[in-house]
C-alpha positions in Angstrom: 46.1 56.1 -37.5 48.5 54.7 -40.5 48.9 50.7 -41.1 53.2 51.4 -40.2 51.3 52.9 -37.2 48.9 49.9 -36.6 51.6 47.2 -37.4 53.5 47.3 -33.9 50.2 46.5 -31.9 49.0 43.5 -33.8 52.7 42.0 -33.9 52.3 42.0 -30.2 48.8 40.9 -30.5 49.8 37.7 -32.3 53.2 37.1 -30.8 55.0 37.9 -34.1 58.6 39.6 -33.4 58.8 41.4 -36.9 56.7 42.3 -40.3 58.4 43.5 -43.2 55.3 45.3 -45.5 56.0 46.4 -48.8 53.3 48.2 -50.9 54.1 48.5 -54.9 51.8 50.6 -56.5 51.6 52.0 -60.2 55.4 51.1 -60.4 56.7 53.1 -57.3 57.5 50.9 -53.5 56.9 52.1 -50.1 58.4 50.0 -47.6 58.8 49.2 -43.1 59.8 47.2 -41.3 58.5 47.1 -37.7 59.9 44.5 -34.8 63.0 42.4 -33.9 65.0 39.9 -36.0 65.2 37.6 -33.3 63.8 37.8 -30.0 67.1 36.9 -27.9 69.1 39.5 -29.5 66.7 42.0 -30.1 68.1 43.5 -33.1 65.5 45.7 -35.0 64.3 44.5 -38.4 64.7 46.7 -41.4 63.8 46.9 -44.9 66.8 44.9 -45.9 66.0 42.0 -43.8 66.0 38.8 -45.5 63.2 36.3 -44.9 62.1 33.0 -45.5 59.4 32.9 -48.3 58.5 29.1 -48.3 56.1 27.9 -51.1 56.2 31.6 -52.6 59.1 29.9 -54.4 57.0 27.9 -55.8 56.3 31.1 -58.2 59.5 31.6 -58.9 59.8 28.6 -59.9 57.1 28.1 -61.8 58.3 31.5 -63.8 61.6 29.9 -64.7 59.4 26.9 -66.0 57.6 29.7 -68.2 60.5 30.9 -69.7 61.4 27.2 -71.2 58.0 26.9 -72.4 58.6 30.3 -74.7 61.9 29.2 -75.6 60.0 25.9 -77.3 62.2 24.0 -75.0 59.3 22.9 -72.4 55.6 22.2 -73.1 52.9 22.6 -70.4 51.2 19.7 -71.4 53.6 17.3 -72.7 53.9 14.2 -70.5 56.9 14.3 -68.4 58.5 11.2 -69.8 59.2 13.5 -72.9 62.0 15.4 -70.7 62.9 12.5 -68.2 62.4 9.1 -70.1 62.6 7.0 -66.7 60.1 8.9 -64.8 57.8 6.4 -63.5 55.6 6.4 -60.4 53.1 3.0 -59.0 50.0 4.3 -61.3 50.3 3.2 -65.3 47.7 5.9 -66.2 50.1 8.8 -64.0 53.3 7.5 -65.5 52.3 8.1 -68.9 49.8 11.0 -68.6 51.4 13.5 -65.4 52.2 16.9 -67.5 54.1 20.1 -66.1 50.7 21.7 -65.8 49.5 19.2 -63.2 52.6 19.1 -61.2 52.2 23.2 -61.3 48.8 23.3 -60.4 49.2 20.3 -57.7 46.6 17.9 -59.9 48.8 15.3 -60.5 47.6 12.9 -56.6 51.4 11.4 -56.1 52.0 10.4 -52.8 55.0 12.6 -51.6 56.7 8.8 -50.9 60.6 10.5 -52.3 62.2 8.6 -49.6 65.3 10.8 -47.7 67.2 12.0 -51.3 70.4 13.1 -49.5 71.4 16.8 -49.4 73.9 16.7 -52.3 73.6 18.3 -55.7 72.0 15.7 -57.4 68.6 15.7 -54.6 66.5 16.1 -57.5 67.2 13.5 -59.6 67.4 11.3 -56.4 63.8 12.6 -55.8 62.9 11.1 -58.5 64.0 8.1 -58.9 63.1 7.5 -55.8 59.2 7.8 -56.5 58.8 4.4 -58.7 56.6 3.3 -56.1 54.9 6.4 -55.1 51.0 5.8 -55.1 48.5 8.2 -56.2 46.7 10.0 -53.2 43.8 10.8 -56.1 43.7 9.9 -59.7 45.5 12.1 -62.2 44.0 15.2 -62.5 40.6 14.6 -60.5 41.1 17.2 -57.5 43.1 19.6 -56.6 45.8 18.4 -53.5 48.3 20.4 -52.8 52.5 18.9 -52.9 54.2 20.7 -50.7 58.2 19.5 -52.6 57.4 16.7 -54.7 56.0 18.5 -57.6 57.9 20.9 -58.1 61.2 19.1 -57.5 60.3 17.2 -60.4 59.7 20.4 -62.2 63.5 21.1 -61.2 64.5 18.3 -62.9 63.4 18.8 -65.8 64.7 22.3 -65.6 68.3 20.9 -64.5 68.0 18.4 -67.6 66.8 21.3 -70.4 69.1 23.9 -68.9 72.4 21.3 -68.3 72.9 23.0 -64.7 71.1 22.6 -61.1 68.3 24.0 -60.4 69.6 27.0 -57.8 71.5 27.7 -60.8 68.6 27.9 -63.4 66.8 30.3 -60.8 70.2 32.5 -60.3 70.8 33.0 -63.9 67.0 32.9 -65.1 65.5 35.5 -63.0 67.2 36.4 -60.2 70.6 38.4 -62.1 68.5 39.6 -64.7 66.0 41.1 -62.2 69.0 42.2 -60.2 68.1 40.9 -57.0 71.1 40.5 -54.8 69.1 40.2 -51.7 67.2 36.8 -53.3 68.7 33.3 -52.5 68.0 29.3 -53.1 70.1 28.0 -50.5 70.5 28.8 -46.8 74.6 29.2 -46.8 74.0 32.0 -49.4 72.5 34.1 -47.0 73.6 37.3 -45.1 73.3 36.0 -41.6 73.7 40.1 -40.4 70.8 40.3 -42.4 68.1 37.1 -42.1 65.4 37.2 -39.5 65.2 34.2 -37.2 62.5 31.9 -37.0 60.1 31.8 -34.2 57.4 29.4 -32.5 54.7 30.4 -29.7 53.6 27.5 -27.5 51.8 30.3 -24.8 50.7 34.0 -24.7 52.3 34.2 -21.3 55.8 32.6 -22.5 55.7 34.8 -25.7 57.6 33.9 -29.1 60.6 31.3 -28.9 63.2 30.7 -31.7 62.5 27.5 -33.8 64.4 24.5 -33.5 65.3 24.5 -36.8 66.6 27.2 -39.2 65.3 26.0 -42.3 63.5 23.4 -44.5 65.0 20.6 -45.4 66.7 20.9 -48.9 64.3 18.7 -50.7 61.5 21.5 -50.3 64.1 23.8 -51.9 62.0 24.3 -55.3 58.6 24.7 -53.7 60.0 26.4 -50.5 63.7 27.6 -50.3 63.9 30.9 -51.5 65.2 33.7 -48.8 64.2 37.1 -49.9 63.2 41.0 -48.7 60.3 43.1 -49.6 61.6 45.0 -52.3 62.9 41.6 -54.0 59.6 39.8 -53.7 57.9 43.1 -54.9 60.1 43.1 -58.1 58.7 39.5 -59.1 55.2 41.0 -58.5 56.1 44.1 -61.0 56.8 41.3 -63.5 53.4 39.7 -63.0 51.8 43.0 -63.2 53.7 44.2 -66.7 53.4 41.3 -68.5 56.4 39.9 -67.9 58.5 42.8 -67.8 60.9 43.5 -65.5 61.3 47.3 -63.7 64.0 47.7 -65.9 61.6 47.3 -69.0 64.0 43.8 -69.5 61.4 40.9 -71.1 61.5 38.2 -68.5 58.8 36.1 -69.8 56.5 36.6 -72.6 52.8 38.3 -72.3 51.6 34.8 -72.9 53.2 33.4 -70.4 52.2 35.7 -67.5 48.2 35.2 -69.1 49.0 31.6 -68.9 50.3 31.4 -65.3 46.9 33.7 -64.0 44.4 32.2 -66.6 44.8 28.4 -66.1 43.3 27.3 -63.2 41.5 24.6 -61.4 39.3 24.8 -58.5 40.1 24.1 -54.7 38.2 21.9 -52.9 38.1 24.5 -49.7 37.9 28.3 -51.6 37.6 29.9 -47.9 41.1 29.9 -46.5 43.1 30.9 -49.6 40.7 31.4 -53.0 38.5 29.2 -55.3 41.3 28.4 -57.8 44.5 27.3 -58.6 46.5 28.8 -61.5 50.2 27.9 -62.4 52.3 28.7 -59.0 49.3 31.1 -58.4 46.7 30.8 -55.8 43.4 33.3 -57.5 41.2 34.7 -55.4 38.2 36.5 -55.6 37.4 39.8 -53.2 34.1 40.9 -53.9 34.3 40.4 -57.8 37.5 41.6 -58.2 40.5 38.8 -59.2 43.1 38.7 -57.1 46.3 36.8 -57.0 48.2 35.4 -54.2 51.6 33.8 -53.6 52.0 32.4 -50.0 54.5 30.7 -47.9 55.2 29.5 -44.5 58.3 27.7 -42.9 59.4 26.6 -39.4 58.4 30.0 -38.0 58.7 32.6 -41.0 56.1 33.3 -43.1 55.3 35.3 -46.6 52.1 36.7 -47.9 52.0 38.7 -51.5 48.9 39.7 -52.7 48.9 40.7 -56.4 45.9 43.1 -57.8 45.8 43.7 -61.8 42.8 45.9 -61.7 44.7 48.3 -59.1 48.4 47.7 -60.3 48.9 47.2 -56.6 51.0 44.4 -55.1 51.4 44.3 -51.4 53.8 41.8 -49.5 53.9 41.1 -45.7 56.7 38.9 -44.5 57.2 38.1 -40.6 59.2 35.6 -39.0 56.4 34.6 -36.8 53.0 32.9 -36.9 51.3 31.3 -39.4 48.2 33.5 -38.4 46.4 33.9 -41.6 44.3 37.2 -39.8 47.5 38.9 -38.9 48.1 39.0 -42.7 44.2 39.7 -43.4 44.1 42.7 -41.0 47.6 44.0 -42.9 46.0 43.6 -46.2 42.9 45.4 -44.9 44.2 48.0 -43.5 46.2 48.8 -47.3 43.6 47.4 -49.4 40.2 48.2 -48.0 37.9 45.3 -47.0 39.1 42.1 -47.6 36.9 38.7 -47.7 36.1 37.0 -44.2 35.4 33.7 -43.5 31.4 32.5 -43.8 29.1 32.3 -41.5 27.6 29.0 -40.9 24.6 27.5 -41.8 22.6 26.3 -38.5 19.5 25.3 -40.7 21.4 22.7 -42.8 20.5 19.2 -41.9 23.1 16.6 -42.9 23.2 12.7 -43.1 26.3 12.6 -40.8 27.0 8.8 -41.5 28.2 10.3 -44.9 31.2 12.2 -43.6 32.1 9.8 -41.0 36.1 8.0 -41.2 39.4 8.2 -41.1 40.8 10.1 -44.1 45.0 10.4 -44.0 48.4 10.6 -45.4 51.6 9.2 -44.1 52.2 11.7 -41.2 48.7 13.1 -40.8 45.2 11.5 -40.0 41.8 13.5 -39.6 39.0 10.8 -38.1 35.8 12.7 -38.5 33.0 11.4 -36.3 29.1 12.5 -35.5 28.6 13.5 -31.9 25.4 14.3 -30.0 24.5 15.4 -33.9 26.9 17.5 -34.9 30.2 16.9 -36.8 34.1 17.2 -34.9 37.5 15.9 -36.6 40.6 14.7 -34.5 43.9 15.9 -35.7 46.2 13.1 -34.8 49.7 15.5 -34.0 53.1 14.7 -35.1 54.7 13.4 -31.5 57.6 16.0 -31.7 55.3 18.5 -33.0 53.4 17.8 -30.2 56.1 17.7 -27.6 58.2 21.0 -28.3 55.0 22.7 -28.7 53.7 21.6 -25.3 49.9 20.2 -26.9 48.4 16.8 -26.4 49.0 13.5 -28.8 45.9 14.7 -30.9 43.5 17.9 -30.9 39.7 17.9 -31.2 37.8 20.9 -33.2 33.8 20.8 -33.9 33.1 21.1 -37.9 30.1 23.8 -38.2 28.6 23.3 -42.0 28.8 26.3 -44.3 26.9 24.2 -47.2 27.1 20.3 -47.8 30.6 19.9 -48.4 32.2 23.0 -46.6 32.7 23.8 -43.4 34.3 25.7 -40.4 36.7 24.7 -37.8 37.4 26.7 -35.3 39.7 26.6 -32.5 39.5 27.1 -28.3 43.3 28.2 -28.6 43.9 31.6 -28.7 47.1 31.2 -30.6 44.8 29.3 -33.7 42.6 30.8 -36.4 39.5 29.0 -37.3 40.6 26.9 -40.4 38.5 25.9 -43.2 37.7 22.3 -44.4 36.3 20.3 -47.4 34.9 17.4 -47.0 33.5 16.0 -50.4 33.3 13.8 -53.2 30.4 11.2 -52.5 30.3 9.2 -56.0 30.4 6.0 -53.4 27.7 7.4 -51.1 30.1 8.3 -48.4 32.7 11.2 -48.8 36.0 10.3 -50.3 38.0 13.2 -49.9 39.2 15.7 -46.7 40.4 19.0 -47.7 42.1 21.6 -45.6 45.0 23.8 -45.9 45.3 23.0 -49.1 45.9 19.8 -48.6 43.7 16.5 -49.8 43.1 13.4 -47.5 41.8 10.8 -48.7 39.2 8.2 -46.9 41.0 5.1 -45.5 39.7 2.6 -47.4 38.9 4.2 -50.8 39.7 3.5 -54.3 41.4 5.7 -56.3 39.9 4.9 -59.6 38.5 7.2 -61.3 35.2 8.0 -61.0 32.0 7.1 -63.9 31.1 10.6 -65.3 27.6 11.2 -65.2 
């Protein structure tokens, strides 16, 4: 049975209305689509269906920024104030020292406290102006903590200043047009509605997928999550990364040195199991049984995008869906096409932990985890956003066991069949108790812990 034959059953199993799958191998693309663009209309998905790419957008933004580096207009390690003299956040050290590299690899530590920047073309300028009082989640460069919107919005503002045009036009002129990407856009109103997939969420297996209440992410997520595309266009991006910066027609998009820098400049990810053990510049770095694989993923409100790039095999695979997200679905598709992919580790029942070192409240604005010891084991309680909980018919909080894999890594299994097992890191015991909880790439500091830079030993 081929992967094309397997996907319909997987879609049914996971409650996902459609998937478009593409494979780039040695320069040749094969692609197919299964399912429907919208469960209410029943219109079939095709390989020309346009899906929302979410945070895969960050790879496009990073690639365009590397073009500016090639041209000598930008430097990865120059302070942001070099380009934005009025840039400031609450922490003086971060204000003076944060660089594009910190933004690209998510080590800047700036809280996403940018308020309501509106929806006008000056949105990125406003976001930068609005963070003058934004605190640090962690000291600059101390750990990895994913920035969904702010970090790449700051990069977009630098690009706007250097190129003299808004970010959407920078991406169009630097990437979409030179690559011939007629199906890729950065604004919802640019998308051909007759080709667009509709996002879906699922509240129960019996009800099945329902149309999302929100059509797309707000504009502040644009540079980090606003692109829509097709499997073929996404694989054109992959071609550039697989071929040292060259487009399929041989045109130079970015230098070979720029692509190497994107892939080789890495920081460790505290929770290495869900996505990968390191983060590069706009790319996740995965270890597949000793083979280095690069990933770029994204999720919006009911749509998901997953891309895996395998330089050693000169291969890339993309999976776009209008339901989920379920990492186990994508993992099964990748496994069918590429062979065995890494699975989550098994818990170690022999570990004996000092549970008190992990207990505490770890939180960011809008997200709160409380780790407690119960009957000699750890568990974590997640407070849900009230609107999210009401729409999905969930309680105000969810409780999960924490099964230790190591002294700092845990599995967080769910009793809900609609949820995959998550992974969690609870780490940095410089003060005796853990200072951070890291899950789904996001970092959450322990309530009351200082952001001072720990002493080096």
